[in-house]
Steps between C-alpha positions, in 0.01 A plus 500: 500500500375277779387139520126459552332204673251500213306177557478439876312168485715346227830628640418401860397154380825463303713615793316270742557201270870588464533536879342158557736351240802660670389375841439151362842487335717655772330500841202264525556199272188370328290797615333504157393138527398493864311830519391588147430178307143370472502123546294322238190288540536239772795681666325818609449567871308787658829629647599588140184705436689829464705352214188508282569875484875521560625245246543788256776647720732198510700371202707187447816687392626829359428402139137426594469836675666695218291335227178590682605854585628580154135488394351639821730804506444561129119477500407570864573875517286565192215299654538672836478839328200390294302316771633659818713354779223361719305329216822342367592378848153349534535327161836358608355370828202343323727336242726361774198364687337342196821329381588388853160358588467316168843338550392382847182339370602363161877453456759297689795717399579792733490863385765766550559829318327797344459372144120498545523873578723552194247325274213695658684820410581382147135436416374802692741727311330417172188678635668834575402651164152390411190654351155450643327193359811351342734217595861602437673287236814528714312315774406218263857469369654508848244245619587265215878549524551496875223279630503274193870428547446442874222254423726310261789510749276360772542157340877507571633343818680790672482698823334802340139564594345581165168478682594807709596682180167413338298594809695826536427581135132419548490727806656783296244441225217510753630824654531654153145407405369628835671833429339514156163430662554773761610752238207406279258559789658828609560639153152656495561687826702815433774571752519142631735335255784426743 
């Protein structure tokens, strides 16, 4: 038996995040905060523009990284197989951009970590087995359980960005509905269902 690099986007993303965490802990102190954290509203400067995309790579500590990647490594490979590597990468980039830009314009707290990506994948995964013209009940239950609890938690004073979780989940929902729309439109064309 041999080990297969089965989900190149998800695995590369996980390894990159772990590398940044290692560098931040052992070689370049505060690398996560200086290069990967999106400053919130009122603190953002154009020199931090790249962090709107890269905040998903940095994490505050190992527990933060592990909690995000427990979900990402569990769900991500299935999504990468179902959607393809490039489309999943594009969804991750869009989710990072949307969460980052909304933090810059509307919230004073900074943003760091890939939990928005994890929540995008959680909601998107509920669309993997759907029938044309139907909304999966799993999607509705996941929406209520995950995003409902994040909405309720958003009233707590902590350093967790429930807003990024909610926006990530909404992005995953959007991507899932777009896929349903694409499959619905292409279902009548034989040989073009991929």
